[in-house]
Rosetta silent file (secondary structure, phi, psi, omega in degrees, C-alpha in Angstrom):
SEQUENCE: MIKNLGGVSAEDGAPVPLEQISAAVTAGDLVYSDGARQSFDPGGATRYVEGGRQTEGTWSVDESGRFCSFWPPSFRASYDLRWMVDEGRIVGLRFSDLGSGTLFEGRYQ
SCORE:     score description
SCORE:     0.000 S_00000001
   1 L     0.000  135.369  178.452  206.999  180.986   26.844 S_00000001
   2 L   -89.171  130.838  177.783  204.625  179.480   24.304 S_00000001
   3 L  -130.707  168.386  176.011  201.041  180.762   24.423 S_00000001
   4 L    68.629    6.494 -178.038  197.920  180.372   22.287 S_00000001
   5 L  -112.621   10.868  178.006  198.703  176.777   21.319 S_00000001
   6 L   -56.413  128.855  178.275  196.740  174.926   23.986 S_00000001
   7 L    86.616   -7.849  178.381  194.991  171.982   22.422 S_00000001
   8 L   -80.658  128.012  177.405  196.945  172.158   19.142 S_00000001
   9 L  -113.427  132.898 -177.320  198.265  168.765   18.134 S_00000001
  10 L  -147.854  157.142  173.542  200.921  168.556   15.450 S_00000001
  11 L  -109.845  149.087  179.530  203.501  166.264   13.932 S_00000001
  12 L   -57.829  129.038  178.493  207.017  167.356   13.070 S_00000001
  13 L    85.723   -5.980  179.590  207.102  168.715    9.516 S_00000001
  14 L   -72.651  143.488  176.612  203.320  168.887    9.147 S_00000001
  15 E   -61.774  143.499  173.323  201.943  172.030    7.463 S_00000001
  16 L   -78.689  119.374 -179.650  200.460  174.624    9.798 S_00000001
  17 L   -62.127  148.722  179.964  196.764  174.790    8.810 S_00000001
  18 H   -45.721  -46.950 -175.922  195.471  178.160    7.621 S_00000001
  19 H   -71.247   -7.142  179.437  193.285  178.571   10.701 S_00000001
  20 H  -110.545   -3.485 -176.616  196.295  178.050   13.018 S_00000001
  21 H   -60.367  -47.597 -179.295  198.859  180.334   11.342 S_00000001
  22 H   -58.841  -47.491  178.929  198.018  183.393   13.422 S_00000001
  23 H   -63.355  -38.096 -178.248  198.204  181.439   16.692 S_00000001
  24 H   -64.259  -46.699 -176.384  201.421  179.751   15.551 S_00000001
  25 H   -77.391  -24.683 -179.807  203.349  182.928   14.759 S_00000001
  26 H   -95.894    5.237 -176.297  202.081  184.868   17.778 S_00000001
  27 L   -69.929  -19.043  179.403  202.649  182.005   20.254 S_00000001
  28 L   169.877  166.380  176.435  206.032  183.373   21.303 S_00000001
  29 L   -64.243  145.276  176.605  209.229  184.975   20.124 S_00000001
  30 E  -106.686  137.557  175.949  211.179  182.881   17.651 S_00000001
  31 E  -116.316  129.913 -177.223  214.948  182.491   17.868 S_00000001
  32 E   -97.821  166.640 -174.182  216.840  181.425   14.745 S_00000001
  33 L   -61.079  -25.313  178.873  220.078  179.436   14.499 S_00000001
  34 L   -86.819    4.143  178.838  222.120  182.600   13.888 S_00000001
  35 L    91.941   -8.562  177.420  220.810  184.127   17.138 S_00000001
  36 L   -65.192  154.248 -176.895  218.383  186.526   15.458 S_00000001
  37 E  -130.850  143.131  179.697  215.043  186.932   17.201 S_00000001
  38 E  -138.410  139.079  175.495  211.592  187.727   15.795 S_00000001
  39 E  -124.394  152.276 -178.873  208.265  188.586   17.359 S_00000001
  40 E  -129.227  129.176  176.370  204.832  188.816   15.753 S_00000001
  41 L   -93.462  147.445  178.171  201.903  190.867   17.030 S_00000001
  42 L   -56.825  -27.645 -178.715  198.301  189.693   16.479 S_00000001
  43 L   -78.346   -4.951  176.672  197.618  192.983   14.662 S_00000001
  44 L   109.274    0.675  177.055  200.142  192.192   11.909 S_00000001
  45 E   -87.953  149.706  174.404  203.344  193.907   13.069 S_00000001
  46 E  -139.358  146.657  177.592  206.635  192.009   13.283 S_00000001
  47 E  -126.506  135.156 -178.894  210.027  192.896   14.708 S_00000001
  48 E  -124.542  125.916 -178.827  213.301  191.223   13.764 S_00000001
  49 E  -120.460  122.442  179.210  216.435  191.764   15.829 S_00000001
  50 E  -137.147  124.137  179.847  219.823  190.669   14.549 S_00000001
  51 L    58.305   33.221  179.576  223.145  191.760   16.033 S_00000001
  52 L    81.859   -4.039  179.837  221.390  194.400   18.128 S_00000001
  53 E  -101.246  126.211 -178.780  219.772  196.004   15.067 S_00000001
  54 E  -103.977  135.647  171.612  215.967  195.987   14.937 S_00000001
  55 E  -122.792  151.424 -178.882  213.858  196.155   11.797 S_00000001
  56 E  -123.164  141.110  179.107  210.076  196.358   11.679 S_00000001
  57 E  -147.633 -161.659  177.911  207.687  194.988    9.117 S_00000001
  58 E  -132.472  158.372  176.236  204.256  193.455    8.764 S_00000001
  59 E  -132.337  157.103  178.280  202.927  189.936    8.351 S_00000001
  60 E  -159.429  178.304  175.062  199.714  188.498    6.940 S_00000001
  61 E  -123.863  127.933 -178.938  198.215  185.330    5.508 S_00000001
  62 L   -84.854  176.863 -174.465  197.241  185.279    1.851 S_00000001
  63 L   -65.573  -18.967  178.442  194.173  183.644    0.319 S_00000001
  64 L   -93.848    3.611  176.609  196.105  180.455   -0.454 S_00000001
  65 L    87.141   18.128  177.275  197.168  180.019    3.174 S_00000001
  66 L   -95.619  142.954  175.142  200.766  181.180    2.854 S_00000001
  67 E   -76.238  131.136 -178.630  202.446  183.295    5.480 S_00000001
  68 E  -123.518  145.027  174.832  203.551  186.635    3.981 S_00000001
  69 E  -132.821  150.989  178.308  205.898  189.308    5.260 S_00000001
  70 E  -131.863  127.982  178.483  206.672  192.821    4.100 S_00000001
  71 E  -122.039  110.655 -178.618  209.803  194.739    5.072 S_00000001
  72 L   -57.809  146.220   10.992  209.822  198.378    3.991 S_00000001
  73 L   -89.822  -19.089 -172.593  210.576  199.827    1.666 S_00000001
  74 L  -149.135    2.922 -176.357  209.980  196.985   -0.800 S_00000001
  75 E   -81.478  122.431  176.088  210.920  193.453    0.339 S_00000001
  76 E  -124.135  142.247  178.029  208.042  190.969    0.179 S_00000001
  77 E  -147.004  153.795  173.969  208.219  187.251    0.826 S_00000001
  78 E  -137.118  145.335 -172.654  205.792  184.389    1.307 S_00000001
  79 E  -138.474  152.021  165.882  206.409  181.062    2.970 S_00000001
  80 E   -86.864  139.642  178.837  204.802  177.744    3.722 S_00000001
  81 E  -107.117  137.175  175.824  204.823  177.108    7.479 S_00000001
  82 E  -131.353  148.377  179.725  205.497  173.736    9.047 S_00000001
  83 E   -73.530  146.250  165.636  205.539  172.705   12.679 S_00000001
  84 E  -108.596  120.579 -177.338  208.724  171.788   14.513 S_00000001
  85 E  -127.423  132.031  179.101  207.860  169.129   17.091 S_00000001
  86 E  -128.713  121.930 -179.765  210.267  167.490   19.513 S_00000001
  87 L    52.686   42.216  176.206  209.192  164.603   21.738 S_00000001
  88 L    80.011    2.947 -178.331  205.526  165.377   21.071 S_00000001
  89 E  -115.742  133.088  176.979  205.837  169.076   21.969 S_00000001
  90 E   -68.592  124.008 -176.944  205.613  171.980   19.504 S_00000001
  91 E  -119.043   -8.851 -179.710  208.952  173.789   19.725 S_00000001
  92 E   173.014 -165.248 -176.192  208.946  176.092   16.714 S_00000001
  93 E  -133.739  145.197  171.583  208.206  176.787   13.070 S_00000001
  94 E  -107.974  130.010  177.361  209.873  176.093    9.725 S_00000001
  95 E  -108.230  125.250  178.900  209.477  178.731    7.033 S_00000001
  96 E  -136.740  140.922  174.457  210.068  177.549    3.467 S_00000001
  97 E  -123.574  100.412 -175.756  209.796  179.127    0.049 S_00000001
  98 L   -62.617  -29.586  179.969  210.117  176.375   -2.517 S_00000001
  99 L   -63.467  -42.299 -178.701  210.461  178.892   -5.333 S_00000001
 100 L   -99.670  -12.239 -177.249  213.667  180.410   -3.968 S_00000001
 101 L    82.655    6.101 -179.706  214.808  177.436   -1.895 S_00000001
 102 E   -70.047  132.467  176.019  214.773  179.535    1.268 S_00000001
 103 E  -145.840  127.660  172.901  214.341  177.544    4.468 S_00000001
 104 E  -145.321  154.634 -176.213  214.790  178.699    8.017 S_00000001
 105 E  -121.530  136.639  175.642  213.730  177.461   11.416 S_00000001
 106 E  -122.107  133.030  177.906  212.692  179.426   14.471 S_00000001
 107 E  -102.675  136.874  177.046  212.396  177.950   17.950 S_00000001
 108 E   -62.118  136.400  177.478  209.991  179.416   20.468 S_00000001
 109 L   -94.644    0.000    0.000  211.786  181.199   23.254 S_00000001
């Protein structure tokens, strides 16, 4: 179920504005194309489950408006977030890092 996005209007592929990033990532669990699932807590914790194995990390937003994640002991990444919209309804998020070419999509569960 998607929560916290009432009143948010978005177009497919549009950047998630800085002031909406927190609501966007905490709106619901995200499911990725490989079946992995991720949840984000408002306090900055995140859990990623893949193949029954859970890892825990933290998320934040940096001063330039990029979504950042940290996975102990040392993995750090930052991404631009874009909306996924289908038939006028927000259905998920696209995470992209142009520097590394990383792109993945998560659909709200």
